[in-house]
C-alpha positions as CSV (number, residue, x, y, z in Angstrom):
1,M,-25.4,-13.5,2.1
2,N,-23.6,-10.3,2.3
3,Q,-25.3,-7.5,0.3
4,S,-22.0,-6.4,-1.4
5,R,-21.5,-10.0,-2.7
6,A,-25.1,-10.3,-3.9
7,N,-25.0,-7.1,-5.8
8,P,-21.4,-6.1,-6.7
9,P,-20.9,-2.4,-6.9
10,V,-20.7,-0.7,-10.3
11,P,-17.8,1.7,-10.9
12,N,-19.9,4.9,-9.9
13,D,-21.3,3.1,-6.8
14,P,-21.2,5.4,-3.7
15,R,-19.8,2.4,-1.7
16,L,-16.6,2.8,-3.6
17,K,-16.3,6.6,-2.9
18,T,-14.0,6.1,0.2
19,I,-11.8,3.7,-1.8
20,R,-11.4,6.3,-4.6
21,T,-11.0,9.2,-2.2
22,I,-8.2,7.4,-0.1
23,S,-6.5,6.2,-3.3
24,K,-6.4,9.7,-4.8
25,L,-5.2,11.1,-1.4
26,M,-2.3,8.6,-1.4
27,D,-1.3,8.7,-5.1
28,E,-2.7,11.7,-7.0
29,Q,-3.9,14.5,-4.6
30,F,-1.4,17.1,-5.5
31,S,-0.1,18.4,-8.8
32,I,3.0,20.4,-9.7
33,G,3.4,21.2,-13.4
34,G,1.0,18.5,-14.5
35,F,2.8,15.8,-12.4
36,K,0.4,14.2,-9.9
37,F,1.5,12.8,-6.6
38,G,0.0,12.0,-3.2
39,L,0.9,11.4,0.4
40,D,2.6,8.1,-0.3
41,P,5.9,9.5,-1.5
42,I,5.7,12.4,1.1
43,L,5.2,9.8,3.9
44,N,8.0,7.7,2.7
45,L,10.4,10.7,3.5
46,I,10.1,9.4,7.1
47,P,12.1,6.2,7.1
48,V,10.2,3.0,7.9
49,V,7.3,4.7,9.6
50,G,6.2,6.3,6.3
51,D,6.6,3.0,4.4
52,L,4.7,1.2,7.1
53,S,1.8,3.6,7.2
54,A,1.4,3.8,3.4
55,Y,1.5,0.0,3.3
56,L,-1.2,-0.3,6.0
57,M,-3.4,2.1,4.1
58,S,-3.0,0.1,0.9
59,V,-3.8,-3.2,2.7
60,G,-6.9,-1.6,4.2
61,L,-8.0,-0.5,0.8
62,I,-7.4,-4.0,-0.6
63,I,-9.5,-5.6,2.2
64,T,-12.3,-3.1,1.6
65,M,-12.2,-4.0,-2.1
66,A,-12.4,-7.7,-1.3
67,R,-15.4,-7.0,0.8
68,Y,-17.0,-5.3,-2.2
69,G,-16.6,-8.5,-4.3
70,A,-13.1,-8.4,-5.7
71,S,-12.1,-11.8,-6.8
72,G,-9.2,-13.8,-5.3
73,R,-7.1,-13.3,-8.4
74,L,-7.8,-9.6,-8.3
75,V,-6.9,-9.4,-4.6
76,A,-3.6,-11.2,-5.2
77,R,-2.7,-8.8,-8.0
78,M,-3.5,-5.9,-5.7
79,V,-1.4,-7.3,-2.9
80,V,1.5,-7.6,-5.2
81,N,1.1,-4.0,-6.3
82,A,1.0,-2.8,-2.7
83,T,3.9,-5.0,-1.5
84,L,6.1,-4.0,-4.4
85,D,5.4,-0.4,-3.7
86,A,6.2,-0.9,0.0
87,L,9.4,-2.8,-0.5
88,A,10.8,-0.6,-3.3
89,G,9.9,2.4,-1.1
90,T,12.3,1.2,1.5
91,V,15.4,1.9,-0.7
92,P,16.7,5.3,0.0
93,V,16.2,7.9,-2.9
94,L,15.4,5.3,-5.5
95,G,12.4,4.1,-3.5
96,W,11.2,7.6,-3.1
97,I,11.4,8.1,-6.9
98,F,9.6,4.8,-7.5
99,D,6.9,5.9,-5.0
100,F,6.2,9.0,-7.2
101,A,5.9,7.0,-10.4
102,Y,4.3,3.6,-9.4
103,K,1.1,4.6,-7.6
104,A,0.0,1.1,-6.4
105,N,-3.4,2.4,-5.1
106,T,-4.3,4.0,-8.4
107,R,-3.4,0.8,-10.1
108,N,-5.5,-1.2,-7.7
109,V,-8.6,1.0,-8.3
110,K,-8.1,0.6,-12.1
111,L,-8.0,-3.2,-11.6
112,L,-11.1,-3.0,-9.5
113,T,-12.9,-0.9,-12.2
114,E,-11.9,-3.5,-14.9
115,H,-13.3,-6.2,-12.7
116,Y,-16.6,-4.6,-12.6
117,T,-16.8,-3.1,-16.1
118,E,-15.0,-5.6,-18.2
119,D,-15.6,-8.8,-16.1
120,K,-11.8,-9.4,-15.8
121,H,-9.9,-10.9,-12.9
122,R,-12.6,-13.5,-11.8
123,G,-12.2,-16.0,-9.0
124,S,-13.2,-16.3,-5.4
125,A,-11.6,-13.9,-2.9
126,R,-12.3,-16.0,0.2
127,P,-9.1,-18.2,-0.1
128,V,-7.0,-15.2,-0.8
129,I,-7.9,-13.0,2.1
130,F,-6.0,-15.3,4.4
131,A,-3.0,-15.0,2.2
132,V,-3.3,-11.2,2.1
133,L,-3.2,-11.1,5.9
134,I,-0.1,-13.4,5.9
135,V,1.7,-11.4,3.2
136,A,0.9,-8.1,5.0
137,G,2.0,-9.5,8.3
138,V,5.4,-10.7,6.8
139,V,6.0,-7.3,5.2
140,L,5.2,-5.5,8.4
141,V,7.6,-7.7,10.4
142,L,10.3,-7.0,7.7
143,L,9.8,-3.3,8.0
144,V,10.0,-3.5,11.9
145,I,13.3,-5.5,11.5
146,L,14.5,-2.9,9.1
147,A,13.6,-0.1,11.5
148,V,15.5,-1.8,14.3
149,K,18.5,-2.4,12.2
150,L,18.5,1.2,11.0
151,L,18.3,2.4,14.6
152,Q,21.1,0.1,15.6
153,W,23.2,1.5,12.7
154,I,22.4,5.1,13.6
155,L,23.4,4.5,17.3
156,A,26.7,2.7,16.4
157,W,27.5,5.5,14.0
158,D,26.7,8.1,16.6
159,E,28.8,6.3,19.2
160,K,31.8,6.1,16.8
161,S,31.6,9.7,16.0
162,G,31.6,10.6,19.6
163,G,28.1,11.9,19.7
164,V,25.5,11.4,22.4
165,K,25.8,8.0,24.1
166,F,22.7,6.0,25.0
167,N,22.7,3.3,27.6
168,F,20.2,0.6,27.0
């Protein structure tokens, strides 16, 4: 049996240090006037690539949390948080504001802490891991399609405006 399943980590467990560090980096690393933000909204200034990279980081954190004993119910809630953050982040301007406020990774660490300290969010994670991978894959495919459509729109706009012409 996996050691992390036999002895689930407690909130101050060193095995969770990386999860907390990455979550803080993505959501709350910087502060301006008492308002905290991380790399997530900054990355999302780069269309599609920023959303994609932030989502991949969130999914990686969720998989790590599942390895440390997060329940299926908890993992599902975490996937919803990360996916909502990724999808809302694709909307220009409003999505960027949403990224500053929502902080999906911080929410997920809070859920994990409740799981360990208050015995909330119980249930097996094994059946959900497959669903996490499917949802992550679908979102990634949608983001790639969005990137292609955006590139097509930019090229069409550039061609109409008499700009540089590309021959593909």
